[in-house]
N, C-alpha and C positions, 0 to 999 in steps of 0.2 A: 623692468617689463610690467612693472605694477600700473603703469600709466594706460595701457591696453588689457591689462589681465589683471581685472581689480579682486578676482577673488572674493574672502571673506571680508578683507579690511574695507575695501572700497565703498559698499553699500552703507556702512557703519558711519564712516565719515559724511557720506551724503546726507544720511538722515540726521545725524549731529548739525550740519550745516542746515538743515532747514530750521533746526530750534535755536539758533544764533539769533540774539537781536540785531536791529539794524547797525551796522559797525561801520566806521568813520575810515578805518584801515585794516590790514593783517599784517603784521610785522613779523618776518621769519627769520632764525638763525638756521642756516644748512650747513650741511658738514662737507659741502662741496664747494664754497668759498673760503679758501683761509688765508690770511694776511700775517704780515710778521709781526707788528706789533699794533698799531694803529685800528681800531676798529672802523672798517668802512659802512657808508650806507649808500644805498640805491638811494638817487635824489632826482631821476630823470622822469620827464610827464609820462614817457609811455616805455616801459623796460621791455627790451626784446626778450624772446623765448630762446634760453643757450642749450644746445643739444651736446651736452658736454660728456659723450660717452661714445665707443665705438664698436663695431661689432655686432649692432643688433639690428632686428627686421627694417625696411625702408619704412613703415609705417608710422615707425616712433619718431622720425626725424620729421614726418610730415605734420607732427602737432603742433600746434601754438596756444599760447594760455595768453591771450592780450589783454590782462587786466592792466588798467592805467596805474602811473606812479602815486606817489602822493610826497610830491615837494615839500610841502608844509610839516607834514609828519615826519617826514625824516628830518627837518631841519630842527623841530621841536626835539626828537631823537638825539640829535646832535647836541643840542643845549643841556640836555639833563644830565649826559655822558660828560661832555665838559664839566660841569658844573659840581662833577663827583672825581673829576681830576682823570679821566680816562682818556686816553689820545685818541682823537676822533675825526674821520676827514669824510665829506659829502662826493660821493662819485655820481657824477651823471652820465656816465657811459656805461657801467654795469649793469647787464640786464638779470634776468631771474635765472639762475641754473635749476638742473633738474630736481635738486633736494629742496626748493622750492614750488616749483609749478606743478610737478607731478603729484603731490599731495593735496595741493589746492585744487587740482581739476576734479578731485572728488567731492572735498569738500564744499568747495563754491563753485560749482561745474559752469557755472554762467560768467564767471571772469568778470563780474560788474564791480568787485569792492577794489578798491586800489589796494596796492602791495608794494611793501617795502622790504628789502632784504637787506640783512646786517651780515659782515663778516665774521669770519670765527679767528679771532687773534691768536697768535701761538701760546699765549697766557691762558688760552682757555681751556684749562683741565676740569676737571668737574666741580673743583670748591671755586674757580676762577669763572666758568660759566654760570653758576648760580648766582654768586654776586652781581655778573652782567643783568642776569633776569633780574634781581632784585633793584637795581638801580634804574631800569626801565620799567618796573613794576606800575608807577603813575600812570605810565601811557593807557593802563586799561581802564582808569576813570574818565578818559577822554574818547572811549569808544574804539580803543585798538585792541584787537585780538593778537596775543603774543604767542608765537609758535615756534618750539623746538623742535625741528625735523629730524629724522635718522630710522632705523633700524635697530629695534631692542636687541637682536643680535646680527652680526654681521661679519661672517667669516667665508670671504669668498671663496679662498683655496678651499674650503670644505665644498661650497654650491657647486664650483665648475668642476672638482675632483669628481664629485658623485654624479653631474649630468654626463662626464666623459666616462664612466666608468671605472674610475681609477681604484686600484686596490690601496687599502691602507687608509682610507678617507676615515674610517672608522665610523660607530655609532650617534647616532643624530641625538640620543637622548637628552645631552648636556644643554640641549636648547629650552627644550620645557624645564629643565630643572632650574636652568637660569633665569627665565621670563617668572616661574613661580617663586623663586627668591625676591624678585624686583616686586611681584607683587605682593609678596608677605610684608616687604618693608614699607611699601607705601601705604597697604593699611592698617600697619601698625604707627605710622605717621614719623618712622625713623629716617629722616632725612640724613643725618649724620653718618649711616650705615650706607646710604645710596652714594653720598659722596666720596667713601671711602670701601667702593664697590670692588675696586682691583684687587684687595687684601682680604675682604668679606664674603664677597659673593663666589659661589662655586663655580668654576671653568670660566671665572672670567676672562682670562688673557684668551680662551679659544673662543668664546662668545664674541670678543674685541681685542681680534690681534692690534689695533691701533683704537684709538679711542675717539676719533671723531663723529662717528654715529653715534655715539653713546650722551655724548655731553647734552644734546638736546634736551634729554631729560632733567637734569640738573637746571639748566637755563630755565625750562619751565615752571620747575619745582621754586626758583626764585622769583620767578615772575607772577607764579599763583601763589593762592594761600591754601596749601594741604588740608590744614585745620578745619578750612570752611568747606571742604567738600572733595570728594574723589568719584571720580566716573570711569570704569574701565570698559573700554572697547575692545573685546576679545577678537583680535584679527587674525587667531589662527598663525601657521607656519606655512610659509611659501619655499619651495624649491627644497624641502626637507630641513632647511636650515636657517631661513631668516623668518624670525619673529616679526609678526606685523601688528602687535600689540600698539592700543596708541590710550591716552590718558587725558581726561579734564581735569585739571588742577585747580579747585577753587570754585568759587561760584560765577554762572554767567549771568548777567551779561560784565559785572564787574569784579575785579581781582582776579581775572581768569586767566590762566595760561595754559596751553596744550603742547602735548607731544605727541608726533604722529611719526 
């Protein structure tokens, strides 16, 4: 519902977007496009808006994010990955899933900046996603904003259980505890702790029963340079359990990664 209910996080992303320099393109790693081994990259000139969700109000399905693609940036990203020994394939048919277009609707609402999306391969655990971000980091110097998409906490069982009034959902206090721990590690520059969050972070397994919504942060950490800057966008908590915090990692316009 973030697309039509921006709450606290949406305006913060829009304000960030206004401060961005002219961009060649945006490259997004979304939690909603997974591949077995190869990294796939959207390479069509006009990617479609994919509504890869069900059971929501009709207004969501009418939304479109008509940003153009960036085939040349896709090819450059593929060349960088291939040179690093990463299996990669260009995909001219794939569109933008909601993990890409929903945050971009707030960050870049005019949809004029070209967008490239990369898939999340099966090996993209936190360490793998961090390495993927490091490999693609040189794109920032070409004017490409690298974005790791996801929700800082993402336990949909808790979200929907709470909405339906189910007993046993439990206290949502772990959300603030987890987001506070992540913030502390970022402020301390402790990348190793974040990559090992599953063992070190409080309530990590409850905050992320599965990891796909977390690894956008390690990807952005790899793409950016935390030692050069950190900006925290306190997006609050939606639906009691979904932390909407976002971070700018490194300096804009060069060496910048972003997680939202």
